[in-house]
C-alpha positions in Angstrom: 17.1 -22.6 -47.2 17.3 -18.9 -46.0 16.4 -17.8 -42.6 14.3 -14.7 -42.8 15.5 -12.1 -40.3 14.6 -8.4 -40.0 17.2 -5.9 -40.9 17.8 -2.6 -39.0 19.6 0.3 -40.5 21.4 3.0 -38.5 21.7 6.2 -40.1 24.2 8.7 -38.7 24.2 12.2 -40.0 27.6 14.0 -39.8 28.2 17.4 -38.3 29.0 20.2 -40.7 31.1 23.1 -40.3 29.3 26.4 -39.4 31.5 28.1 -41.9 30.3 26.2 -44.7 27.9 28.2 -46.9 25.5 25.4 -47.4 24.3 22.4 -45.4 25.5 19.1 -46.6 24.8 15.8 -45.1 26.5 12.5 -45.2 25.1 9.3 -43.9 26.5 6.1 -42.5 24.0 3.3 -42.8 24.8 -0.1 -40.9 22.6 -3.0 -41.3 21.8 -4.9 -38.1 19.8 -8.3 -37.9 17.0 -8.3 -35.2 13.5 -9.4 -34.9 12.1 -6.0 -34.5 13.3 -2.5 -33.3 14.5 -2.9 -29.9 12.2 -1.8 -27.3 12.6 2.1 -26.8 11.7 2.1 -23.0 15.2 2.5 -21.7 16.4 -1.1 -21.4 16.3 -2.4 -25.0 15.9 -6.1 -25.7 17.8 -7.9 -28.7 21.0 -8.4 -26.7 23.9 -6.0 -27.1 22.7 -5.1 -30.6 19.6 -3.3 -28.9 22.0 -1.6 -26.3 24.1 -0.2 -29.0 21.3 1.1 -31.1 18.5 1.9 -28.6 20.3 1.8 -25.3 23.6 3.8 -24.8 22.9 6.5 -27.4 19.7 7.4 -25.4 19.8 6.1 -21.9 22.7 5.9 -19.6 23.9 4.3 -16.2 25.7 5.6 -13.3 28.7 4.0 -14.9 29.7 4.0 -18.7 32.1 2.2 -20.8 35.2 4.2 -21.7 35.8 4.1 -25.4 38.4 6.7 -26.0 41.4 4.5 -26.4 42.0 2.3 -29.4 45.2 0.6 -27.9 43.5 -1.1 -25.1 40.2 -2.9 -24.0 37.6 -0.6 -22.9 37.5 0.3 -19.3 34.9 2.4 -17.3 34.5 6.1 -16.9 31.9 8.3 -14.8 28.6 8.4 -16.1 25.5 9.5 -14.3 27.7 9.1 -11.2 30.8 11.5 -10.9 32.5 9.0 -8.5 31.9 6.1 -6.6 33.6 4.0 -3.8 33.2 1.0 -1.6 31.9 1.8 2.0 34.9 1.5 4.3 32.8 -0.2 6.9 31.0 -2.7 4.5 32.7 -4.1 1.5 29.2 -5.2 0.0 28.2 -1.6 -0.1 28.8 0.8 -2.9 28.4 4.7 -2.8 27.7 6.4 -5.9 28.0 10.3 -6.0 25.5 11.6 -8.6 26.4 14.2 -11.2 24.9 17.5 -10.6 22.6 19.5 -13.1 21.7 16.5 -15.4 18.3 16.8 -17.2 16.3 13.9 -18.9 15.2 14.7 -22.4 11.8 15.8 -21.2 13.4 18.5 -18.9 12.9 16.7 -15.5 15.9 16.3 -13.1 18.0 13.3 -12.8 18.5 12.7 -9.1 18.6 10.0 -6.3 14.8 9.6 -6.6 15.3 8.8 -10.3 17.8 6.3 -9.6 15.7 4.5 -6.8 12.6 4.6 -9.1 14.5 2.7 -11.9 16.2 0.2 -9.5 12.6 -0.5 -8.3 11.5 -0.8 -11.8 14.2 -3.7 -12.3 14.3 -5.3 -8.8 11.2 -4.5 -6.8 8.2 -6.7 -8.1 5.9 -4.8 -5.7 6.4 -1.5 -7.3 4.1 0.4 -9.5 6.7 0.8 -12.1 7.9 -2.9 -12.2 8.4 -4.2 -15.6 9.0 -8.0 -15.9 10.8 -8.0 -19.1 13.4 -5.4 -18.0 13.7 -7.1 -14.7 14.6 -10.3 -16.4 17.3 -8.8 -18.3 18.6 -6.8 -15.4 18.7 -9.6 -12.8 20.5 -11.9 -15.2 23.1 -9.1 -15.8 23.5 -8.0 -12.2 22.8 -11.2 -10.1 24.5 -9.9 -7.1 22.0 -6.9 -6.5 20.9 -6.9 -3.0 19.5 -3.7 -1.6 19.5 0.1 -2.5 18.7 3.3 -0.7 18.9 6.9 -1.3 21.4 8.7 1.1 20.5 12.5 -0.3 19.4 14.1 -3.4 22.8 13.4 -4.9 24.0 10.0 -3.2 22.7 6.5 -3.2 24.1 3.3 -1.7 23.9 -0.1 -3.4 24.5 -3.3 -1.4 25.2 -6.5 -3.3 24.7 -10.0 -1.8 28.4 -10.7 -1.6 31.5 -8.7 -2.0 32.1 -7.7 -5.5 34.8 -5.7 -6.7 33.5 -5.8 -10.3 30.2 -4.5 -9.3 31.0 -1.3 -11.3 31.3 -3.3 -14.4 27.6 -4.8 -14.1 26.3 -1.1 -13.2 27.0 -0.2 -17.1 23.9 -2.5 -18.0 21.6 -0.6 -15.6 20.1 2.3 -17.7 17.8 5.0 -16.6 14.6 6.3 -17.9 12.6 9.6 -16.8 9.9 8.4 -14.4 7.9 11.3 -16.0 7.8 9.0 -19.3 5.9 6.2 -17.2 3.5 8.8 -15.8 3.0 10.4 -19.1 2.1 6.9 -20.6 -0.4 6.2 -17.9 1.7 3.6 -16.1 1.8 1.5 -19.2 5.3 0.5 -20.4 4.0 -0.7 -23.9 3.0 3.1 -24.3 6.3 4.4 -22.9 7.9 2.8 -25.8 6.0 5.1 -28.2 6.0 8.4 -26.5 8.9 8.3 -26.9 10.8 7.6 -23.6 13.2 10.3 -22.1 16.7 9.5 -21.3 19.9 11.4 -20.4 22.1 10.3 -23.4 23.6 12.4 -26.4 20.7 11.4 -28.4 17.0 11.6 -27.9 14.3 9.5 -29.5 12.0 11.7 -31.7 9.8 9.1 -33.3 9.1 5.3 -32.9 7.0 3.3 -35.4 6.7 -0.3 -33.9 8.2 -2.8 -36.4 9.2 0.0 -38.8 11.6 2.7 -37.5 13.0 4.8 -34.5 14.4 8.2 -35.1 17.1 9.9 -32.9 18.1 13.5 -32.8 21.2 15.0 -31.1 20.4 16.3 -27.4 21.8 19.7 -27.3 21.3 19.7 -23.4 23.7 16.8 -23.0 25.7 17.0 -19.8 28.9 15.9 -21.4 28.9 18.5 -24.1 29.0 18.5 -28.0 28.6 15.2 -29.5 29.4 14.2 -33.1 26.4 13.6 -35.4 23.0 15.3 -35.9 20.6 12.4 -36.3 20.2 8.8 -36.5 17.7 6.3 -37.8 16.9 2.8 -37.0 14.7 1.1 -39.5 13.2 -2.5 -39.5 12.4 -4.2 -42.8 10.7 -7.4 -43.2 12.2 -7.9 -46.6 15.0 -10.7 -46.0 16.9 -9.3 -49.0 17.2 -6.1 -47.2 20.3 -6.8 -45.1 22.4 -7.3 -48.4 20.8 -4.4 -50.0 21.3 -2.2 -47.1 25.1 -3.6 -46.6 25.6 -2.4 -50.4 24.2 1.0 -49.6 26.4 1.2 -46.3 29.4 0.8 -48.4 29.0 3.5 -51.0 31.3 6.2 -50.5 28.9 9.0 -51.2 26.9 7.9 -48.4 29.7 7.3 -45.9 30.5 9.7 -42.9 34.3 9.2 -42.9 34.5 10.2 -39.0 31.9 7.8 -37.9 33.3 5.0 -40.1 36.8 5.7 -38.6 35.3 5.5 -35.1 33.5 2.3 -35.9 36.8 0.8 -37.3 38.5 1.7 -34.0 35.9 -0.1 -31.9 36.7 -3.0 -34.0 40.3 -2.9 -33.5 40.0 -3.2 -29.8 37.9 -5.9 -29.8 34.8 -3.8 -28.8 32.7 -5.3 -31.5 31.3 -8.6 -32.3 32.7 -10.6 -35.1 30.2 -9.7 -37.7 30.8 -6.0 -36.7 34.6 -6.5 -37.2 33.9 -7.7 -40.8 31.9 -4.6 -41.5 34.8 -2.6 -40.1 37.1 -4.3 -42.7 34.7 -3.2 -45.4 34.5 0.4 -44.0 38.4 0.3 -44.0 38.4 -0.2 -47.6 35.8 2.4 -48.3 38.0 5.0 -46.3 40.9 4.2 -48.7 38.7 4.6 -51.7 37.5 8.0 -50.5 41.1 9.2 -50.0 41.9 8.2 -53.4 44.0 5.4 -52.5 44.1 2.1 -54.3 42.3 -0.6 -52.0 44.4 -3.4 -50.7 44.6 -6.6 -52.6 41.5 -8.5 -52.2 41.6 -11.5 -50.1 39.2 -14.3 -49.7 36.0 -13.4 -48.1 36.7 -9.7 -48.4 34.0 -7.5 -49.8 33.6 -7.4 -53.7 34.9 -4.1 -55.5 31.4 -3.4 -56.8 30.3 -2.9 -53.4 32.0 0.3 -53.5 30.2 1.8 -56.3 
C-alpha cells in the first residue's frame, strides 16, 4: 500500500557571469515530502524541512548556523545580532547587540522594536500579534525562555528561566518577520502567508499559491552581501508519483547547477542533512562525476540506477 504524500521541489537558478554574451540558466530541483507548502509567515511548519525551504533562506534569527566548513559540525555565527554575551551580573540574561542598517524585504528597519514584537508573537499570549501555531513551535524549541526587553534601538536583553550556556543554540530557531507584514494583512496571520511576508534573508518571497507553490528571488539588499543563485521555487504536487518523477528530473545533468549540488553534498558530508538528504547527496555526487566526464563509481546495492542520469 502506497502512502500518498505531497512533494515539494526546490528550483535553484545558478548565477551566470556578467561577461557571458547570453543568459543561461541551470536548475537544481530537489524533491521533498510534505503535506503542503510550509507556512510562509516567518516560522514555517513541516519541521526542519520547512525551515530549510521557507525558513532560513527568507527569515533569520539573531544567531545563525555556520555552514562554511565541511570538516566539522556546524557551529554558530552572528546573524541579526553582531555579537552577544551573558550579563556579568546575571548568568540567566543574554545581551544581544543588533546589526546596524539591516532592512526587511519591504524596506522597513530591523531594530530592537522588531525583535520584541516578534518575541511577543511567540511568547506573549496577550499581544495582538500572538500566533498560537508559531508559539507552540517556539516554546517547544526554546523551553527556557523567560523574559525579554529592549535596552536601546540596537540592544535587547533576553532572560532565561535558568542558567543556559547553550541558549544561543536555541536562538537560531527564533526567526523574525517584518511587523509591517502583519499590519498590511489586517492583523491576520493567514493573510500574512500570502502577501507575501517580509524577512531579512538572502531570498525574498515573490509569490505564494497555497497548496501549489512558493517562489523566491534573490534579495539584492541583503546585509551579508552577494549570495549565489537567482531564484528558487517550492512546488506542492498532490500526485503521489511526483516524488519519483521529480527525483529523476533532479538527477538529469542538464538540469543540475554544479555549485549548488556541491554545497548540498558538503552539507551531507558534515552530517548537516537528514538521512534521505544524504542519500540524495550520494546521487548528486554521481551526477557531478558524470558532468565532468568521469566514469561513475561502480554501482553498489541501493545506489541510483544509471538511467536516472539521462
